[in-house]
N, C-alpha and C positions, 0 to 999 in steps of 0.2 A: 312454627315460629322459632328462630334461634334462641337458645337458652341464655344468650348474653343479656337479655332483658332481665333475667332474674337477678343479676348482680348490680344492675344500674341503680336501684334504690338505696344501695348500701351507704354511700357517702352522706346522703340527706338524713338517713336514719341514725348514722353514727353521731351526727351533731346533736341529736336529741338525748343522748345518754347523760343523765345527771349523776352526781356523786352518790346519792342514796341507792339508785339501782345498781351502780357499779359495786358498791359495798355489799349489797345483798347477793349479787351474783358470785362475789368472792366468798361470802360466808357459806354458800351452798357446798363449797368444797370441803368443809369440815366434817361432813358426814363420815367419810371413810377414815381419815386420821383419828378423829375423836372416838369413833366406835372401836377402833383397834387399840389406841394408845392409852386411853384412860384407865383401863382395867388391867393392863400388863403388869404393873407393880403388885397386884393382888392375885395374879394367876397362880403362883405356887400355893398360896393359902386356899384358893378355890379348889385346887387339885386335892389338897388334904381334906377339906371339909366334905367334899362330895365323894371321898374315898375312891379317887380315880388314879390313873397312871399319867405320867407326863405326856405320852403320845396321845392318849384319849383326850386329855384336857386341851392339848393343842388343836384338837379337832374343833373346838369352839372358835378358834381363829380361822381354821380352814372353812368352816361352815359360813362364817360371816363373809369371807373373801369370795367364796363361790356364789353366795347370794348377791354380793355386790356385782359380780361378773354377769350372772344370768339376768339380774334386774336391769342392768344397763342395756343388755341385748333386747329386752322387751320395751323399756322406756324410750330408747332412742327413736325407733321407727314410729312409735305412738306419738311422740312429740312432734315429729315431722308432719304427721297427718292431722293431729287435733290441736296443735299449738303447744306452747311450753307451760302455761300457767296452770291449767286444770290438772294435768298429770303431776305437776310439782306439788300442788296442795294435797292431793291424795297421798302422794308418797311421804310427805312430812308427817301427816296425821298417822299413817300406818307405822312409821318409824317410832313415833312417840308411844303408841300402844304396845308395840312389840318390845320396846325397851322395858316397859313395866312387866311384860310376860317373862322376860329374861330374869328379872329380879325375883320373880315368884317361882322359878324352876326348882322342883324338889330333888331332881337327880341330874346327872351330867348329860344323859341322853336327851332329856327334855330341853336342857339349856342349848345343846347343839342344834336341835330343831328350831328353837326360838331365835338363835343367832342367825340361822340361815334366812328366816323370814325377815329379821331385822336388816340383814344385808340387802335383801330384795327391795325393801322400802327405801333404805338409804341410798341405793344406787340411783334413784330418780334425781336427787339433788345434784349428784356428781355429773351425770350425763347432760342435764339441762344447763348446768353452769358452763360447760364447754360449748354446747350447741348454741345457747343464747348469746354467748360471747361472740361466736361466729356470726350471729344474726346482726349484731350492732357494731362490730369492729371489723377492720380490714387492714392489710398492709402492716406497717410498723406498729400501729396501735394494737393489732391482733397479737403480735409477738410479745409486746409489753404486757398485754392482758394475760397471756398464758404464763409469762414470767411471774406475774403477781399471784396467779393461782398456785404456782409452785411455792412461792414464798409463804403464802397463807397456809398451805399444807404443812410446811415446815414449822410455822408458828404454832399451828394446832398440835403438831407432834411434840413441840416443846412444852406447851401448856398442859397437854393431856396427861403425860406421865407425872409431871410435877404435881398437878391437882390430884391425880390418882394416888400418888405417894402420900400426900397430905390427908386425903380422905381415908386412907388405910389406917391412920392413927386414931380415928374415932368411929369408923364404920367398917362393915365388911364388904365383900364383893357385891352383895345385893344392893347396898346403898349406892355403890358406884353406878349400877345400871339405872337406879332411880334418878341419879344425877343426869345420866344421859337422856332420860325421858324429859327432864326439865330443860335440857338444851334443845330438844326437839320442839317443845312448846315455844321457847323464845324465837327460834327460827321460823316457826309457823306464823307467829305474830308479825315478824318482820316481812315475811312474804305477803301476808294479807294486806299490810299497810302500803308496801312499797312496790312490790313486783307487779308490773303490768305486762300484758302479752307482748313479746318481742318478735313473734313470727306472724305477720298479718295473714288473713285467710287466703288472700290471692297468691301468696307465696308458698302455701302448704301443698304437699303432694296429695294425690288422689289415688284411689284404688285400694284393694285389700291385700291379702297375703301374697298373691302372685306378683304384684307390683313391688312389695317389700323384698321378696326373694330376688327379683331382678336387680334391685338396688344393691343387695349383698353380692350378687354375682359380678356386677360392674366393679365394685370396690375390690373384690378378691382377684380380679383380672389385672389390676394395676400393680405392677411389680414393686414400685416404690412404696405404695401404700402398704402392701404386704410386708415389705422389708421393715418399715417403720413399726408396724404392729408387732412383728416378731422381736425386734430390738427392745421395744417397750416391755413386752411380756417377759423376756429373759432378764432384763435389768431389774424389773420389779420382783422377779423370783428371788434374786439375791436380797433385795430390800425386805421382802416379807419373811424370808428365812431369818434375817436379823431380828425383825419384830417378834417372830415366834421363839427364837432360841436365845436371844441375848439376856432375857430376864432370868433364865435358868443358869446360864453360864456366868453372868456377872454376879448374881446373888449366891448361887449354889457353889460354883467352883472358885470364885474369887472373893466370896464372903461379903459382898456389899449388902447394906440394908436396903429396904424399899426406897427410902429417901436418897441413899447414895446411888442406887440404880437410876432413880428419876433424874438426878443431876448428870450422871454420865450419859443417859439417853438424851437429856436436854442439850448437852454439848454437841452431840452428833446431829440433833435436829436443827440446832443453830447453823451448823454447816450446810444442812440441806436447804435452809431458808436463804442464807447468804449466797450460796452458789447457784441456787435456782434463779435468784434475781440476776446474778451475773450472767447466767446462761441465756436468759431472755435478751439482755442488752447486747451480749456478744453476738447472738444470732442475728439481731437487727443490724448491727454495725459492721459485722464481718461476714459470716457465712453460716447458714443453718447446718449444712453438711459438715463444715469444719468444726463447729461447736459440738455437734453430735459425736464426732470422732474424738474430740478432746475429752468429752465426758466419759466415753467408754474407756479411754486410756486411764483416766483417774480411777474409775470404778474397778477396772480390772487389776490395777496395781494394788488397790486396797484389798480385793478378794484374795489375791496371792499372798498378801501379808497375813490375812486371817488364816489361811491354810498353813503357812509357815509357823504362825503362832501356836496353832493347835498341835502340829506335829512335833515342834521343838519345846512345847510347854513354856513359852516366853511369858514374862510378867505382865501385869495388868496394863501398864502403859502401852505395850506393844499392841494389844488388842483394841484399846481405845483409839490409838492413832490409825490403825488399819480400818476400823469401823468408820472413823471420821472421813477417811479418804474415799472409801467405797460409797458411803451414803451421799457425800458431796458430789461425787462423780455422777451418780444416778440423777441427782437434782439438775446437774448441768445438761443432761440429755433430755430432760422432760419438756422444756419450752420448744426447742427446735423439732423434737419428735412430734409433739402435738400439732404444731403449725404445719409441718410437712404432711401430716395425715389429713388435716381438715381444710386447709386453705383452698384447695381446688374443688371442694364439694359444698358450695354454699347452699345448694338446693336440698341436699340430704345430709346436713351437718349432724343431725341427731343420730342417724343411722351409722355414719362414719365414726362418730364419737363412741357409739355403743360397742363397736368392734375393738376400738382402742381400749376402752374400759374392760371389755371381756378379757383381753390379753393380760392387762395389768393384774386383775384380781384372780382369774382362773389359773394363770401360771403361778402366781404367788400362793394361791390356795393349795395347789399340788405340791409346791416346794416346802411349805411350812411344816407338815408332819414329818418330813424326812430328817429334819434337824434333830429330833429327839429319838431317832430310831435305835441309837446305841445307848440310850439312857441320858438322864439330865446332866450327868457329870462328865460327859464325853464331848468335847468341842470339835472333834475331827469331822463328823458328818456336816456340821455347820460350814466348816472351811471348804469341804468338797462341793457342797451345793452352791455356795457363793462363787467359787472359782469356775465350776462347770457352767453355771448360768452366764457369767460374764464372757467366757470363751465362746459360747454359742451366740451371744449378742454380737461379738466382734465379727464372727463369721457371716452373720446376716448383713453386716455393713455393706458388703458387696452389692446387695440388691438396691441400695439407696444411692442414687446419682445426684450430683449437684443441680442439674437442670433437667426439665422434662421437655420433650419435643412437642407435646400437645397439652391441652387442658382437659383431662378426663372428666372433670366435674361438669363439663358442658354436654357430654355425650348422652347422659341419661335423658335430659329434657329434649334433646334433638330427636332421640329415638322414639320418645313418647309423644312427640308433636307438641312439646312445650307444656305438658301437664305437670 
């Protein structure tokens, strides 16, 4: 039976999406940003208390990023097979528990392990937010939805370090992780009350590991999909290099207080939020490919500015402006990249989303420790990582073409006889 039948229920289901569900789907995206950003202002203090080095302490970021990457790779296919709600509830509960374990960690090695498990659990919310959005939206509404996810990610990034900076005035880094556990409890309650299954049983995939591997092979055979995944991975390498290194550079090298760093970080996150919204609207009204290109130009110019700032030892304003341009450019690329990756794969949206998330967090996790390789007071590695990442992303743009000659998302079900 042709797989076109899989997409036909979408318009009717789209009409049933209420505001509470839309809000909860958006809130699920805070797992990544809030886990990363809330404790960044206290990362230097954590390094001192646990008698660690800068590079080892940054592995707590890397561990979380790798957990977020691997967790999405697991959660995506499972949600395609068993539905979205059950894996989501399990993930939120596990996230809450592991946040408490992070707070109780006695040494940095234990914290690194706990952060990895926390990332595994938090990944479930991220991948299901994207996949469930594909379940209930299509066309222009899907682009606007991914734009809203980017906006909310920026908003969480603004609120996270600001709250973290304020928490640092009366608690230590352990209290920050307990705060994250509280956030997990709130999201769990919201999911229990509002979230209902978005993937009906008749639209779920069947089969075990061989079937999942076949889905992965199909996705990786699509040149455009691979190109978008690589672009996403490289742009987020630059973004997470910023998340890992900016706290040391702005506080250590430029002398900002935790509160001052939180404000500087909030400015860049505001740019991420605003330009993420504009990226979604521009993709809908103009061109997904064109918007993706524009975002890479913005991010690349910002990364070159960071490298020049590091090499020439330019003042604080130069690095703030360069960071703003790079972060905003990454935000512009996010809605069109996500839409290009998922829109042709309604039947395996969770699996496709997991590969996209894998690229974001695995590439970012590998880039994060490189920033501190020359010490906390040397910004040159930061500039090199950012510039090299964006250069690689621009090279991958050649894989992404404005139009596809076929609809690869339909081939899987046709090959499987509609299962």
